[in-house]
N, C-alpha and C positions, 0 to 999 in steps of 0.2 A: 378742318374748320378754319374759318377766317376770324382772327381775334377781334376785328372791328365789326364785321357783319353779323357774327354770331355771339356777340358779347353777352347778351342777356342770358342765353342758355348756358354759356360757359360759366358765367358768374353763378348762376343757379346751381349748376351741377357741382362746381367746386365747393360752394357753401354747404351743399347737401352731403357730399361724399368725400371731400378733400381732406387729406392729412396735412400735417404742418408744412411740408414742402410746397404742396399745391396752394395752400393759403398764402404763403409768402410770395409765391409767383403771382397770385391774384392781386395782392396789394401793390406789387411792383408794376403790374400790367395795366390795371384799371384805376380810375379816379374814385375817390370816396363817393362822389356824386353818382357815378354809374352803379356802384354797389348798392347804395341807398335806394336808387330808383328801382332796381330789381326787387328789393325787399318791400318797397312801398307799393309795388304793383305785381304781386306774386302770380305766377301762372297757375292755372287751375289744375289741381290734383297732382302736383309734382313735389310737394314739400312734406318732409317728415315733421310731425308736430313738434317734437323736442328740438329739432334743428331750427325750425322757423322761430319758435319761441326764444331760443338762445340768441339768435342773431338780432331779432327785434329788440330784445332786452339789452344786448351789448351796445347796439347802435341807437338805443332810445327812440325807436320808431313805433308810432302808434298806428295800428292797422284796424280798419273797419271790421267789425265782427263778421259781416257777410263775406268780405274778401278773404278773411282768415279761414272761414269754413270751406270756401271753395278751393282754397290753395292746398288744403291738407290731403295728403295721399292716404287713401283708404282702399286697400285691395279687395276687401270683402265687406262693403258697407251694410249695415243693418237696414231693414226696411224703413225704419224711422229716419236714418241718415240719408237714404236715397230720396225720401220725400222732401227732406230739408234741402238737399242739393237741387232737386228739380224745382222747388219753389224759388230758390235764390236765382237759378238760371232763368226761369220764366220772368222773374222780376227784372232782370237785366235786359232780356230780350224786349220786354214791353217798354222799358225806359228808352232803349235805343230806337224803337219804332216811333216813339213820340218826338224824338229829335229830328226825324226825317221829314 
């Protein structure tokens, strides 16, 4: 992986899975702005709830409820959660169509 081209996924994975050594490397390698950007715009379905909550609190980042719900990793979502995710994704798709 390229540390510049793949920085978003690297930051995300280190925050989700990294131990102390990896976190130290992350802080030395990337700017605070880059880390905050990844947390402010989390990728869909890749975050463990406890981890995302931890980093949002530590860095005092407020995340939109819909963005939070879409970011959470849920390997076996309930029917209710599947409906919620579908509703949120449909809302995003419709919003992006209006911009075009």
